[in-house]
N, C-alpha and C positions, 0 to 999 in steps of 0.2 A: 177641656185642655190637657194635653200628654205633655209632662215635663222633659225635657231632653235629658237623657243618660249620657254622663259626661265619664270617659274612660281615661286612662294613663295617658293613651295617645292622643286624646283631644282636649286634656284639661289646659294645656298652656293657651293654644288657640282660643278655646270657647269662653275660657274664665279669665286668664290674666291678661291677654291681649283683645277682651272686648272692648268696645266703644262707650259700654255706660255699666254702671255698677252690677253685678252678678251676684245672687242669694245664691248658695251652694247649700243643699240638703244632703248630709252626710246620713245614710242609712243602711239598713242590711234587711232582705227579704224575711228573716226570722224575727224581727223586731217588731213588738207589739205597738209600744208607743209609738214607734216611726210610721206603722200603719195607721194609727190614731190621728197622728199630725198631718199625714199626705194630704188630706183634704183642705186644711186649713191653708198650708203652702200652696197648694193649688189655685185657691181662691185668691190669695195676695198675689200671685202671678199673673192671673188674669186681670185682677183690677187695677194692677200697677205696671202692666206689660209696656208703656211708654216710658216710665222711668229705669225701672229695673229689668233684667233676666233672671230667671229662676232655673236652676238645674239640678240635678240630683247625682250622686256619686254612691255606688255601694259599694261599701269598705270592703265587703267580703273578696270582691271581684278586683277591688282596684286599693290593696291596702297600703301601697307606696304613697298615695295621695296623702292618705289619714295620718300616716308617720310623718309625712313632710310637714304637715299643718296640725300637728299633734292634737289628733281628733282622739280623744280617751273614752267618750261614752256617746252614745248616740239614743235617739236623735241630736246633732248638733246642727245649727245653721250657721253658716260664716258668710259675710259679705265682704265681697272684693271690691275695689275700686282702684282704676290706675293700675292694676296687677298687683294689690298689695291687699291683703286681710285686714279689714278696719272695724268690724265688729264681729263677735262671736256670742252665741246663744247657746249653751248646753243645757238638753233638755227643756227646751221651751215647752211652755203649756198653753198658754193662751194667747189667743191671736193679737189681743192689745198689746202685750208685752213685746211681741215680735215687731208689730208696726211702731211701738214707742222706740225701739232698738235701731228702726230704719229710717226713722222720720226725718234724717238730715238728708237722705236721699231721694226720697219719693215726692 
């Protein structure tokens, strides 16, 4: 499964106006931990695609989004529901931790 890359032009429509919760993976191409986390995030997207959407935001290409939501380190996962951020995981490491944070929406 290929995750959708969201840009500044598509963020509001894809994330904030979505009909279901959206997990946003804030990352950068040079970030080793981001690359290591990518298969975990993709697996969650595949397994829970009926409950949540999962997208990626390259903070180098879209710094305004990172500033807007105060993303200070990467990788950061942020769950949005009804257009609002409802959960943030900075530098998540384990699938179990991610799923525990998302459990109310899965």
